All heavy atoms as a GROMACS GRO file, in nm:
protein
  572
    1MET      N    1  -0.501   1.115   2.829
    1MET     CA    2  -0.409   1.031   2.754
    1MET      C    3  -0.266   1.066   2.796
    1MET      O    4  -0.232   1.181   2.816
    1MET     CB    5  -0.424   1.054   2.605
    1MET     CG    6  -0.547   0.992   2.544
    1MET     SD    7  -0.556   1.020   2.365
    1MET     CE    8  -0.467   0.880   2.306
    2THR      N    9  -0.185   0.964   2.800
    2THR     CA   10  -0.045   0.984   2.833
    2THR      C   11   0.035   1.018   2.707
    2THR      O   12  -0.014   1.001   2.594
    2THR     CB   13   0.014   0.858   2.898
    2THR    OG1   14   0.009   0.752   2.803
    2THR    CG2   15  -0.063   0.820   3.024
    3THR      N   16   0.155   1.064   2.727
    3THR     CA   17   0.240   1.104   2.614
    3THR      C   18   0.269   0.986   2.519
    3THR      O   19   0.259   1.003   2.397
    3THR     CB   20   0.370   1.166   2.665
    3THR    OG1   21   0.337   1.276   2.750
    3THR    CG2   22   0.456   1.215   2.551
    4PRO      N   23   0.302   0.866   2.570
    4PRO     CA   24   0.324   0.755   2.476
    4PRO      C   25   0.199   0.721   2.393
    4PRO      O   26   0.211   0.687   2.276
    4PRO     CB   27   0.362   0.638   2.566
    4PRO     CG   28   0.414   0.699   2.689
    4PRO     CD   29   0.339   0.827   2.707
    5GLN      N   30   0.082   0.732   2.453
    5GLN     CA   31  -0.040   0.704   2.378
    5GLN      C   32  -0.063   0.807   2.268
    5GLN      O   33  -0.106   0.771   2.158
    5GLN     CB   34  -0.161   0.702   2.471
    5GLN     CG   35  -0.168   0.579   2.558
    5GLN     CD   36  -0.285   0.586   2.655
    5GLN    OE1   37  -0.328   0.693   2.694
    5GLN    NE2   38  -0.335   0.470   2.693
    6ILE      N   39  -0.033   0.932   2.296
    6ILE     CA   40  -0.048   1.036   2.195
    6ILE      C   41   0.050   1.014   2.080
    6ILE      O   42   0.014   1.023   1.962
    6ILE     CB   43  -0.031   1.175   2.258
    6ILE    CG1   44  -0.146   1.203   2.355
    6ILE    CG2   45  -0.024   1.283   2.150
    6ILE    CD1   46  -0.129   1.328   2.437
    7VAL      N   47   0.174   0.983   2.115
    7VAL     CA   48   0.276   0.959   2.012
    7VAL      C   49   0.237   0.838   1.927
    7VAL      O   50   0.245   0.842   1.803
    7VAL     CB   51   0.415   0.939   2.077
    7VAL    CG1   52   0.517   0.890   1.976
    7VAL    CG2   53   0.461   1.068   2.142
    8LEU      N   54   0.195   0.730   1.991
    8LEU     CA   55   0.153   0.611   1.916
    8LEU      C   56   0.030   0.639   1.830
    8LEU      O   57   0.018   0.586   1.719
    8LEU     CB   58   0.126   0.495   2.011
    8LEU     CG   59   0.249   0.424   2.066
    8LEU    CD1   60   0.209   0.318   2.168
    8LEU    CD2   61   0.329   0.361   1.955
    9SER      N   62  -0.059   0.721   1.880
    9SER     CA   63  -0.178   0.755   1.801
    9SER      C   64  -0.143   0.835   1.677
    9SER      O   65  -0.200   0.813   1.570
    9SER     CB   66  -0.277   0.834   1.887
    9SER     OG   67  -0.326   0.755   1.992
   10VAL      N   68  -0.048   0.926   1.689
   10VAL     CA   69  -0.003   1.004   1.573
   10VAL      C   70   0.065   0.912   1.472
   10VAL      O   71   0.039   0.920   1.351
   10VAL     CB   72   0.089   1.119   1.617
   10VAL    CG1   73   0.156   1.185   1.498
   10VAL    CG2   74   0.011   1.222   1.698
   11ILE      N   75   0.152   0.824   1.520
   11ILE     CA   76   0.219   0.729   1.431
   11ILE      C   77   0.116   0.637   1.366
   11ILE      O   78   0.124   0.608   1.246
   11ILE     CB   79   0.325   0.648   1.508
   11ILE    CG1   80   0.438   0.740   1.553
   11ILE    CG2   81   0.381   0.534   1.423
   11ILE    CD1   82   0.537   0.674   1.648
   12TYR      N   83   0.018   0.593   1.441
   12TYR     CA   84  -0.089   0.507   1.391
   12TYR      C   85  -0.165   0.576   1.279
   12TYR      O   86  -0.194   0.516   1.175
   12TYR     CB   87  -0.181   0.472   1.508
   12TYR     CG   88  -0.288   0.372   1.480
   12TYR    CD1   89  -0.258   0.239   1.455
   12TYR    CD2   90  -0.422   0.409   1.482
   12TYR    CE1   91  -0.356   0.147   1.432
   12TYR    CE2   92  -0.522   0.317   1.459
   12TYR     CZ   93  -0.488   0.186   1.434
   12TYR     OH   94  -0.586   0.094   1.410
   13PHE      N   95  -0.197   0.703   1.298
   13PHE     CA   96  -0.267   0.781   1.197
   13PHE      C   97  -0.185   0.792   1.069
   13PHE      O   98  -0.236   0.774   0.958
   13PHE     CB   99  -0.301   0.920   1.252
   13PHE     CG  100  -0.371   1.009   1.154
   13PHE    CD1  101  -0.503   0.987   1.120
   13PHE    CD2  102  -0.304   1.115   1.097
   13PHE    CE1  103  -0.567   1.069   1.030
   13PHE    CE2  104  -0.367   1.197   1.006
   13PHE     CZ  105  -0.499   1.175   0.972
   14LEU      N  106  -0.055   0.819   1.083
   14LEU     CA  107   0.032   0.832   0.967
   14LEU      C  108   0.047   0.698   0.893
   14LEU      O  109   0.048   0.694   0.769
   14LEU     CB  110   0.169   0.885   1.008
   14LEU     CG  111   0.169   1.029   1.060
   14LEU    CD1  112   0.308   1.066   1.111
   14LEU    CD2  113   0.122   1.126   0.955
   15VAL      N  114   0.056   0.589   0.967
   15VAL     CA  115   0.066   0.457   0.905
   15VAL      C  116  -0.065   0.424   0.832
   15VAL      O  117  -0.063   0.368   0.722
   15VAL     CB  118   0.102   0.349   1.009
   15VAL    CG1  119   0.086   0.210   0.953
   15VAL    CG2  120   0.243   0.369   1.058
   16ALA      N  121  -0.178   0.462   0.890
   16ALA     CA  122  -0.307   0.438   0.825
   16ALA      C  123  -0.316   0.516   0.694
   16ALA      O  124  -0.362   0.463   0.592
   16ALA     CB  125  -0.421   0.476   0.918
   17LEU      N  126  -0.272   0.641   0.695
   17LEU     CA  127  -0.273   0.720   0.572
   17LEU      C  128  -0.180   0.660   0.467
   17LEU      O  129  -0.213   0.655   0.348
   17LEU     CB  130  -0.231   0.864   0.602
   17LEU     CG  131  -0.334   0.952   0.669
   17LEU    CD1  132  -0.275   1.091   0.695
   17LEU    CD2  133  -0.460   0.963   0.586
   18ALA      N  134  -0.064   0.613   0.511
   18ALA     CA  135   0.031   0.550   0.418
   18ALA      C  136  -0.028   0.424   0.358
   18ALA      O  137  -0.013   0.398   0.237
   18ALA     CB  138   0.162   0.519   0.489
   19LEU      N  139  -0.096   0.346   0.439
   19LEU     CA  140  -0.158   0.223   0.390
   19LEU      C  141  -0.265   0.252   0.286
   19LEU      O  142  -0.271   0.188   0.181
   19LEU     CB  143  -0.217   0.143   0.507
   19LEU     CG  144  -0.272   0.005   0.477
   19LEU    CD1  145  -0.163  -0.085   0.420
   19LEU    CD2  146  -0.329  -0.057   0.604
   20VAL      N  147  -0.347   0.352   0.312
   20VAL     CA  148  -0.450   0.390   0.215
   20VAL      C  149  -0.386   0.439   0.085
   20VAL      O  150  -0.429   0.402  -0.025
   20VAL     CB  151  -0.543   0.498   0.275
   20VAL    CG1  152  -0.633   0.558   0.169
   20VAL    CG2  153  -0.626   0.440   0.388
   21ALA      N  154  -0.283   0.521   0.096
   21ALA     CA  155  -0.216   0.574  -0.023
   21ALA      C  156  -0.153   0.463  -0.106
   21ALA      O  157  -0.164   0.462  -0.229
   21ALA     CB  158  -0.111   0.676   0.018
   22ILE      N  159  -0.087   0.368  -0.040
   22ILE     CA  160  -0.022   0.259  -0.111
   22ILE      C  161  -0.125   0.172  -0.183
   22ILE      O  162  -0.106   0.133  -0.298
   22ILE     CB  163   0.065   0.174  -0.016
   22ILE    CG1  164   0.184   0.255   0.031
   22ILE    CG2  165   0.112   0.047  -0.083
   22ILE    CD1  166   0.261   0.190   0.144
   23VAL      N  167  -0.236   0.144  -0.118
   23VAL     CA  168  -0.340   0.062  -0.180
   23VAL      C  169  -0.401   0.136  -0.299
   23VAL      O  170  -0.427   0.077  -0.404
   23VAL     CB  171  -0.448   0.024  -0.076
   23VAL    CG1  172  -0.568  -0.038  -0.144
   23VAL    CG2  173  -0.390  -0.073   0.025
   24MET      N  174  -0.421   0.267  -0.286
   24MET     CA  175  -0.479   0.343  -0.395
   24MET      C  176  -0.384   0.355  -0.515
   24MET      O  177  -0.430   0.369  -0.629
   24MET     CB  178  -0.519   0.483  -0.347
   24MET     CG  179  -0.630   0.483  -0.245
   24MET     SD  180  -0.784   0.415  -0.307
   24MET     CE  181  -0.832   0.544  -0.418
   25LEU      N  182  -0.254   0.349  -0.492
   25LEU     CA  183  -0.157   0.360  -0.601
   25LEU      C  184  -0.147   0.232  -0.683
   25LEU      O  185  -0.099   0.235  -0.796
   25LEU     CB  186  -0.019   0.395  -0.545
   25LEU     CG  187  -0.001   0.540  -0.502
   25LEU    CD1  188   0.134   0.557  -0.432
   25LEU    CD2  189  -0.010   0.634  -0.620
   26GLN      N  190  -0.190   0.121  -0.629
   26GLN     CA  191  -0.180  -0.006  -0.700
   26GLN      C  192  -0.280  -0.010  -0.814
   26GLN      O  193  -0.390   0.044  -0.805
   26GLN     CB  194  -0.204  -0.123  -0.606
   26GLN     CG  195  -0.097  -0.140  -0.505
   26GLN     CD  196  -0.121  -0.258  -0.414
   26GLN    OE1  197  -0.204  -0.343  -0.443
   26GLN    NE2  198  -0.050  -0.264  -0.305
   27SER      N  199  -0.240  -0.076  -0.923
   27SER     CA  200  -0.333  -0.091  -1.034
   27SER      C  201  -0.424  -0.210  -1.005
   27SER      O  202  -0.386  -0.304  -0.936
   27SER     CB  203  -0.256  -0.114  -1.164
   27SER     OG  204  -0.182  -0.234  -1.157
   28GLY      N  205  -0.543  -0.202  -1.059
   28GLY     CA  206  -0.640  -0.308  -1.035
   28GLY      C  207  -0.607  -0.434  -1.112
   28GLY      O  208  -0.524  -0.435  -1.203
   29LYS      N  209  -0.672  -0.541  -1.076
   29LYS     CA  210  -0.649  -0.668  -1.144
   29LYS      C  211  -0.701  -0.666  -1.287
   29LYS      O  212  -0.654  -0.738  -1.371
   29LYS     CB  213  -0.718  -0.783  -1.067
   29LYS     CG  214  -0.662  -0.805  -0.929
   29LYS     CD  215  -0.527  -0.868  -0.937
   29LYS     CE  216  -0.476  -0.896  -0.797
   29LYS     NZ  217  -0.339  -0.935  -0.796
   30SER      N  218  -0.798  -0.582  -1.316
   30SER     CA  219  -0.855  -0.576  -1.450
   30SER      C  220  -0.780  -0.482  -1.542
   30SER      O  221  -0.818  -0.463  -1.656
   30SER     CB  222  -1.001  -0.532  -1.442
   30SER     OG  223  -1.009  -0.402  -1.388
   31ALA      N  224  -0.671  -0.420  -1.495
   31ALA     CA  225  -0.595  -0.326  -1.578
   31ALA      C  226  -0.534  -0.396  -1.700
   31ALA      O  227  -0.525  -0.337  -1.806
   31ALA     CB  228  -0.487  -0.259  -1.496
   32GLY      N  229  -0.496  -0.521  -1.685
   32GLY     CA  230  -0.438  -0.594  -1.798
   32GLY      C  231  -0.540  -0.620  -1.906
   32GLY      O  232  -0.510  -0.611  -2.025
   33LEU      N  233  -0.662  -0.649  -1.871
   33LEU     CA  234  -0.766  -0.677  -1.969
   33LEU      C  235  -0.803  -0.552  -2.046
   33LEU      O  236  -0.818  -0.554  -2.167
   33LEU     CB  237  -0.890  -0.734  -1.899
   33LEU     CG  238  -1.006  -0.773  -1.989
   33LEU    CD1  239  -0.960  -0.880  -2.089
   33LEU    CD2  240  -1.122  -0.823  -1.908
   34SER      N  241  -0.814  -0.439  -1.979
   34SER     CA  242  -0.849  -0.316  -2.049
   34SER      C  243  -0.736  -0.273  -2.142
   34SER      O  244  -0.761  -0.217  -2.248
   34SER     CB  245  -0.881  -0.204  -1.950
   34SER     OG  246  -0.766  -0.168  -1.877
   35GLY      N  247  -0.612  -0.300  -2.102
   35GLY     CA  248  -0.500  -0.269  -2.190
   35GLY      C  249  -0.500  -0.356  -2.314
   35GLY      O  250  -0.463  -0.312  -2.422
   36ALA      N  251  -0.543  -0.480  -2.300
   36ALA     CA  252  -0.548  -0.571  -2.414
   36ALA      C  253  -0.658  -0.530  -2.510
   36ALA      O  254  -0.644  -0.542  -2.632
   36ALA     CB  255  -0.569  -0.714  -2.366
   37ILE      N  256  -0.769  -0.482  -2.458
   37ILE     CA  257  -0.880  -0.440  -2.543
   37ILE      C  258  -0.848  -0.308  -2.610
   37ILE      O  259  -0.879  -0.287  -2.728
   37ILE     CB  260  -1.010  -0.430  -2.459
   37ILE    CG1  261  -1.050  -0.569  -2.412
   37ILE    CG2  262  -1.122  -0.367  -2.540
   37ILE    CD1  263  -1.163  -0.570  -2.313
   38ALA      N  264  -0.785  -0.215  -2.539
   38ALA     CA  265  -0.759  -0.082  -2.592
   38ALA      C  266  -0.653  -0.083  -2.701
   38ALA      O  267  -0.650   0.008  -2.783
   38ALA     CB  268  -0.716   0.010  -2.478
   39GLY      N  269  -0.569  -0.180  -2.703
   39GLY     CA  270  -0.466  -0.185  -2.807
   39GLY      C  271  -0.330  -0.210  -2.748
   39GLY      O  272  -0.311  -0.208  -2.627
   40GLY      N  273  -0.233  -0.229  -2.834
   40GLY     CA  274  -0.098  -0.262  -2.789
   40GLY      C  275  -0.008  -0.140  -2.779
   40GLY      O  276   0.101  -0.143  -2.833
   41ALA      N  277  -0.053  -0.035  -2.717
   41ALA     CA  278   0.028   0.087  -2.706
   41ALA      C  279   0.146   0.068  -2.611
   41ALA      O  280   0.245   0.138  -2.623
   41ALA     CB  281  -0.059   0.203  -2.660
   42ASP      N  282   0.135  -0.024  -2.518
   42ASP     CA  283   0.244  -0.047  -2.423
   42ASP      C  284   0.352  -0.133  -2.486
   42ASP      O  285   0.323  -0.230  -2.555
   42ASP     CB  286   0.193  -0.117  -2.297
   42ASP     CG  287   0.104  -0.030  -2.213
   42ASP    OD1  288   0.122   0.093  -2.218
   42ASP    OD2  289   0.017  -0.085  -2.143
   43THR      N  290   0.474  -0.097  -2.461
   43THR     CA  291   0.584  -0.178  -2.508
   43THR      C  292   0.616  -0.284  -2.403
   43THR      O  293   0.565  -0.281  -2.292
   43THR     CB  294   0.709  -0.091  -2.532
   43THR    OG1  295   0.751  -0.037  -2.407
   43THR    CG2  296   0.681   0.019  -2.632
   44PHE      N  297   0.702  -0.374  -2.439
   44PHE     CA  298   0.740  -0.481  -2.346
   44PHE      C  299   0.807  -0.424  -2.222
   44PHE      O  300   0.781  -0.468  -2.111
   44PHE     CB  301   0.833  -0.580  -2.417
   44PHE     CG  302   0.881  -0.691  -2.329
   44PHE    CD1  303   0.796  -0.792  -2.292
   44PHE    CD2  304   1.011  -0.692  -2.282
   44PHE    CE1  305   0.839  -0.895  -2.209
   44PHE    CE2  306   1.055  -0.794  -2.200
   44PHE     CZ  307   0.969  -0.896  -2.164
   45LEU      N  308   0.894  -0.324  -2.240
   45LEU     CA  309   0.965  -0.267  -2.127
   45LEU      C  310   0.872  -0.192  -2.033
   45LEU      O  311   0.888  -0.199  -1.912
   45LEU     CB  312   1.076  -0.174  -2.176
   45LEU     CG  313   1.191  -0.243  -2.250
   45LEU    CD1  314   1.288  -0.140  -2.305
   45LEU    CD2  315   1.262  -0.340  -2.158
   46SER      N  316   0.774  -0.121  -2.087
   46SER     CA  317   0.683  -0.047  -1.999
   46SER      C  318   0.593  -0.143  -1.921
   46SER      O  319   0.556  -0.114  -1.809
   46SER     CB  320   0.599   0.052  -2.079
   46SER     OG  321   0.511  -0.016  -2.166
   47LYS      N  322   0.560  -0.256  -1.981
   47LYS     CA  323   0.480  -0.355  -1.908
   47LYS      C  324   0.561  -0.414  -1.793
   47LYS      O  325   0.509  -0.436  -1.685
   47LYS     CB  326   0.434  -0.467  -2.002
   47LYS     CG  327   0.323  -0.426  -2.093
   47LYS     CD  328   0.277  -0.543  -2.177
   47LYS     CE  329   0.169  -0.499  -2.274
   47LYS     NZ  330   0.123  -0.609  -2.356
   48ASN      N  331   0.690  -0.438  -1.814
   48ASN     CA  332   0.773  -0.493  -1.707
   48ASN      C  333   0.794  -0.391  -1.597
   48ASN      O  334   0.804  -0.427  -1.481
   48ASN     CB  335   0.907  -0.540  -1.763
   48ASN     CG  336   0.893  -0.672  -1.835
   48ASN    OD1  337   0.795  -0.743  -1.816
   48ASN    ND2  338   0.988  -0.702  -1.920
   49LYS      N  339   0.803  -0.264  -1.632
   49LYS     CA  340   0.816  -0.161  -1.530
   49LYS      C  341   0.692  -0.157  -1.443
   49LYS      O  342   0.699  -0.140  -1.322
   49LYS     CB  343   0.839  -0.024  -1.593
   49LYS     CG  344   0.978  -0.002  -1.645
   49LYS     CD  345   0.992   0.138  -1.700
   49LYS     CE  346   1.126   0.158  -1.766
   49LYS     NZ  347   1.137   0.290  -1.828
   50ALA      N  348   0.576  -0.171  -1.506
   50ALA     CA  349   0.452  -0.171  -1.430
   50ALA      C  350   0.447  -0.291  -1.336
   50ALA      O  351   0.401  -0.281  -1.223
   50ALA     CB  352   0.332  -0.173  -1.525
   51LYS      N  353   0.495  -0.406  -1.384
   51LYS     CA  354   0.495  -0.524  -1.299
   51LYS      C  355   0.587  -0.505  -1.179
   51LYS      O  356   0.553  -0.542  -1.068
   51LYS     CB  357   0.540  -0.648  -1.379
   51LYS     CG  358   0.446  -0.688  -1.489
   51LYS     CD  359   0.325  -0.756  -1.435
   51LYS     CE  360   0.240  -0.805  -1.550
   51LYS     NZ  361   0.114  -0.858  -1.510
   52SER      N  362   0.704  -0.448  -1.203
   52SER     CA  363   0.797  -0.432  -1.091
   52SER      C  364   0.745  -0.326  -0.994
   52SER      O  365   0.762  -0.339  -0.873
   52SER     CB  366   0.936  -0.396  -1.142
   52SER     OG  367   0.934  -0.271  -1.206
   53ALA      N  368   0.682  -0.220  -1.045
   53ALA     CA  369   0.626  -0.118  -0.957
   53ALA      C  370   0.511  -0.177  -0.876
   53ALA      O  371   0.499  -0.151  -0.756
   53ALA     CB  372   0.579   0.002  -1.038
   54ASP      N  373   0.428  -0.257  -0.941
   54ASP     CA  374   0.318  -0.321  -0.869
   54ASP      C  375   0.370  -0.420  -0.765
   54ASP      O  376   0.314  -0.433  -0.657
   54ASP     CB  377   0.223  -0.392  -0.966
   54ASP     CG  378   0.131  -0.296  -1.039
   54ASP    OD1  379   0.113  -0.183  -0.990
   54ASP    OD2  380   0.077  -0.336  -1.143
   55ALA      N  381   0.477  -0.489  -0.799
   55ALA     CA  382   0.535  -0.584  -0.703
   55ALA      C  383   0.591  -0.511  -0.582
   55ALA      O  384   0.572  -0.554  -0.468
   55ALA     CB  385   0.644  -0.666  -0.771
   56ARG      N  386   0.657  -0.396  -0.607
   56ARG     CA  387   0.709  -0.316  -0.496
   56ARG      C  388   0.596  -0.263  -0.409
   56ARG      O  389   0.605  -0.265  -0.286
   56ARG     CB  390   0.792  -0.199  -0.550
   56ARG     CG  391   0.939  -0.221  -0.536
   56ARG     CD  392   1.018  -0.100  -0.578
   56ARG     NE  393   1.030  -0.105  -0.724
   56ARG     CZ  394   1.004  -0.005  -0.806
   56ARG    NH1  395   0.969   0.110  -0.761
   56ARG    NH2  396   1.016  -0.021  -0.936
   57LEU      N  397   0.490  -0.217  -0.472
   57LEU     CA  398   0.376  -0.166  -0.396
   57LEU      C  399   0.309  -0.277  -0.316
   57LEU      O  400   0.263  -0.255  -0.204
   57LEU     CB  401   0.275  -0.099  -0.490
   57LEU     CG  402   0.314   0.038  -0.542
   57LEU    CD1  403   0.215   0.085  -0.647
   57LEU    CD2  404   0.322   0.139  -0.429
   58ALA      N  405   0.304  -0.398  -0.373
   58ALA     CA  406   0.244  -0.510  -0.302
   58ALA      C  407   0.327  -0.546  -0.178
   58ALA      O  408   0.272  -0.572  -0.070
   58ALA     CB  409   0.232  -0.631  -0.394
   59ARG      N  410   0.460  -0.545  -0.193
   59ARG     CA  411   0.546  -0.571  -0.077
   59ARG      C  412   0.532  -0.463   0.028
   59ARG      O  413   0.525  -0.491   0.148
   59ARG     CB  414   0.692  -0.581  -0.120
   59ARG     CG  415   0.732  -0.718  -0.169
   59ARG     CD  416   0.879  -0.721  -0.190
   59ARG     NE  417   0.912  -0.609  -0.280
   59ARG     CZ  418   0.995  -0.615  -0.382
   59ARG    NH1  419   1.058  -0.723  -0.406
   59ARG    NH2  420   1.017  -0.510  -0.458
   60MET      N  421   0.527  -0.338  -0.017
   60MET     CA  422   0.510  -0.227   0.077
   60MET      C  423   0.377  -0.238   0.150
   60MET      O  424   0.369  -0.210   0.269
   60MET     CB  425   0.519  -0.093   0.003
   60MET     CG  426   0.658  -0.053  -0.035
   60MET     SD  427   0.668   0.099  -0.133
   60MET     CE  428   0.577   0.214  -0.035
   61THR      N  429   0.274  -0.280   0.079
   61THR     CA  430   0.143  -0.296   0.141
   61THR      C  431   0.149  -0.399   0.253
   61THR      O  432   0.094  -0.378   0.361
   61THR     CB  433   0.038  -0.339   0.037
   61THR    OG1  434   0.035  -0.242  -0.067
   61THR    CG2  435  -0.099  -0.352   0.099
   62LYS      N  436   0.217  -0.509   0.228
   62LYS     CA  437   0.227  -0.614   0.329
   62LYS      C  438   0.299  -0.564   0.454
   62LYS      O  439   0.254  -0.586   0.566
   62LYS     CB  440   0.300  -0.736   0.273
   62LYS     CG  441   0.221  -0.810   0.170
   62LYS     CD  442   0.302  -0.919   0.106
   62LYS     CE  443   0.230  -0.976  -0.014
   62LYS     NZ  444   0.312  -1.067  -0.092
   63TRP      N  445   0.412  -0.494   0.435
   63TRP     CA  446   0.489  -0.446   0.550
   63TRP      C  447   0.416  -0.337   0.627
   63TRP      O  448   0.416  -0.336   0.750
   63TRP     CB  449   0.626  -0.399   0.506
   63TRP     CG  450   0.717  -0.514   0.474
   63TRP    CD1  451   0.759  -0.555   0.352
   63TRP    CD2  452   0.773  -0.606   0.568
   63TRP    NE1  453   0.839  -0.666   0.363
   63TRP    CE2  454   0.849  -0.700   0.496
   63TRP    CE3  455   0.766  -0.618   0.707
   63TRP    CZ2  456   0.917  -0.804   0.558
   63TRP    CZ3  457   0.835  -0.722   0.767
   63TRP    CH2  458   0.909  -0.813   0.693
   64VAL      N  459   0.354  -0.245   0.555
   64VAL     CA  460   0.279  -0.138   0.623
   64VAL      C  461   0.158  -0.196   0.696
   64VAL      O  462   0.124  -0.152   0.806
   64VAL     CB  463   0.240  -0.027   0.524
   64VAL    CG1  464   0.150   0.076   0.588
   64VAL    CG2  465   0.365   0.041   0.469
   65ALA      N  466   0.095  -0.298   0.638
   65ALA     CA  467  -0.019  -0.362   0.705
   65ALA      C  468   0.026  -0.433   0.833
   65ALA      O  469  -0.045  -0.430   0.934
   65ALA     CB  470  -0.086  -0.460   0.610
   66VAL      N  471   0.143  -0.496   0.830
   66VAL     CA  472   0.195  -0.561   0.950
   66VAL      C  473   0.222  -0.457   1.059
   66VAL      O  474   0.187  -0.476   1.176
   66VAL     CB  475   0.322  -0.643   0.918
   66VAL    CG1  476   0.395  -0.685   1.043
   66VAL    CG2  477   0.286  -0.764   0.834
   67VAL      N  478   0.284  -0.345   1.021
   67VAL     CA  479   0.310  -0.238   1.118
   67VAL      C  480   0.178  -0.184   1.173
   67VAL      O  481   0.165  -0.159   1.293
   67VAL     CB  482   0.393  -0.125   1.052
   67VAL    CG1  483   0.401  -0.003   1.142
   67VAL    CG2  484   0.532  -0.176   1.019
   68PHE      N  485   0.080  -0.168   1.086
   68PHE     CA  486  -0.052  -0.120   1.127
   68PHE      C  487  -0.116  -0.214   1.230
   68PHE      O  488  -0.169  -0.170   1.332
   68PHE     CB  489  -0.142  -0.106   1.004
   68PHE     CG  490  -0.277  -0.050   1.031
   68PHE    CD1  491  -0.295   0.086   1.048
   68PHE    CD2  492  -0.389  -0.132   1.040
   68PHE    CE1  493  -0.420   0.140   1.073
   68PHE    CE2  494  -0.513  -0.081   1.065
   68PHE     CZ  495  -0.530   0.055   1.082
   69MET      N  496  -0.108  -0.344   1.204
   69MET     CA  497  -0.166  -0.441   1.297
   69MET      C  498  -0.091  -0.443   1.430
   69MET      O  499  -0.153  -0.453   1.536
   69MET     CB  500  -0.168  -0.581   1.234
   69MET     CG  501  -0.271  -0.596   1.125
   69MET     SD  502  -0.286  -0.764   1.062
   69MET     CE  503  -0.145  -0.772   0.956
   70LEU      N  504   0.042  -0.434   1.425
   70LEU     CA  505   0.119  -0.432   1.550
   70LEU      C  506   0.088  -0.307   1.632
   70LEU      O  507   0.073  -0.314   1.754
   70LEU     CB  508   0.268  -0.439   1.520
   70LEU     CG  509   0.320  -0.574   1.470
   70LEU    CD1  510   0.466  -0.564   1.430
   70LEU    CD2  511   0.300  -0.680   1.577
   71LEU      N  512   0.077  -0.192   1.565
   71LEU     CA  513   0.041  -0.070   1.636
   71LEU      C  514  -0.098  -0.080   1.697
   71LEU      O  515  -0.122  -0.031   1.807
   71LEU     CB  516   0.049   0.051   1.542
   71LEU     CG  517   0.188   0.107   1.517
   71LEU    CD1  518   0.183   0.215   1.412
   71LEU    CD2  519   0.248   0.161   1.645
   72THR      N  520  -0.190  -0.144   1.624
   72THR     CA  521  -0.325  -0.164   1.678
   72THR      C  522  -0.320  -0.246   1.806
   72THR      O  523  -0.384  -0.212   1.906
   72THR     CB  524  -0.414  -0.234   1.573
   72THR    OG1  525  -0.417  -0.157   1.455
   72THR    CG2  526  -0.554  -0.255   1.626
   73LEU      N  527  -0.243  -0.353   1.804
   73LEU     CA  528  -0.229  -0.438   1.923
   73LEU      C  529  -0.165  -0.362   2.039
   73LEU      O  530  -0.212  -0.370   2.153
   73LEU     CB  531  -0.146  -0.562   1.887
   73LEU     CG  532  -0.126  -0.665   1.997
   73LEU    CD1  533  -0.261  -0.725   2.037
   73LEU    CD2  534  -0.032  -0.772   1.953
   74ILE      N  535  -0.060  -0.287   2.010
   74ILE     CA  536   0.009  -0.212   2.116
   74ILE      C  537  -0.082  -0.106   2.175
   74ILE      O  538  -0.089  -0.091   2.298
   74ILE     CB  539   0.138  -0.148   2.059
   74ILE    CG1  540   0.240  -0.257   2.027
   74ILE    CG2  541   0.196  -0.047   2.157
   74ILE    CD1  542   0.359  -0.208   1.948
   75ILE      N  543  -0.156  -0.034   2.091
   75ILE     CA  544  -0.246   0.070   2.142
   75ILE      C  545  -0.358   0.008   2.226
   75ILE      O  546  -0.398   0.065   2.329
   75ILE     CB  547  -0.301   0.156   2.027
   75ILE    CG1  548  -0.188   0.242   1.970
   75ILE    CG2  549  -0.417   0.242   2.071
   75ILE    CD1  550  -0.225   0.320   1.845
   76CYS      N  551  -0.407  -0.108   2.183
   76CYS     CA  552  -0.513  -0.173   2.261
   76CYS      C  553  -0.463  -0.221   2.396
   76CYS      O  554  -0.538  -0.222   2.494
   76CYS     CB  555  -0.571  -0.290   2.183
   76CYS     SG  556  -0.677  -0.239   2.048
   77LEU      N  557  -0.337  -0.262   2.403
   77LEU     CA  558  -0.283  -0.312   2.528
   77LEU      C  559  -0.249  -0.200   2.627
   77LEU      O  560  -0.240  -0.223   2.746
   77LEU     CB  561  -0.159  -0.398   2.503
   77LEU     CG  562  -0.186  -0.531   2.433
   77LEU    CD1  563  -0.056  -0.602   2.403
   77LEU    CD2  564  -0.278  -0.618   2.517
   78LEU      N  565  -0.229  -0.080   2.573
   78LEU     CA  566  -0.200   0.034   2.662
   78LEU      C  567  -0.327   0.079   2.722
   78LEU      O  568  -0.384   0.126   2.786
   78LEU     CB  569  -0.134   0.148   2.585
   78LEU     CG  570   0.009   0.124   2.540
   78LEU    CD1  571   0.061   0.245   2.464
   78LEU    CD2  572   0.101   0.098   2.658
   0.00000   0.00000   0.00000
């Protein structure tokens, strides 16, 4: 392997780990239903914080996934 391939492989591995971590940090789609059944312990402000955090994580997931796909293409072409 050449030096650029090794560097890209290390970056690829780190991006893959970041993608897995970001996906695991997101709350599931059924989190709202379980919160409704469990009771109204969440306030309005805490619910909005969760929405904004989930929105940020969703955007991060999209960008990291794009980087992951581009790195996959670049590594395959080398």
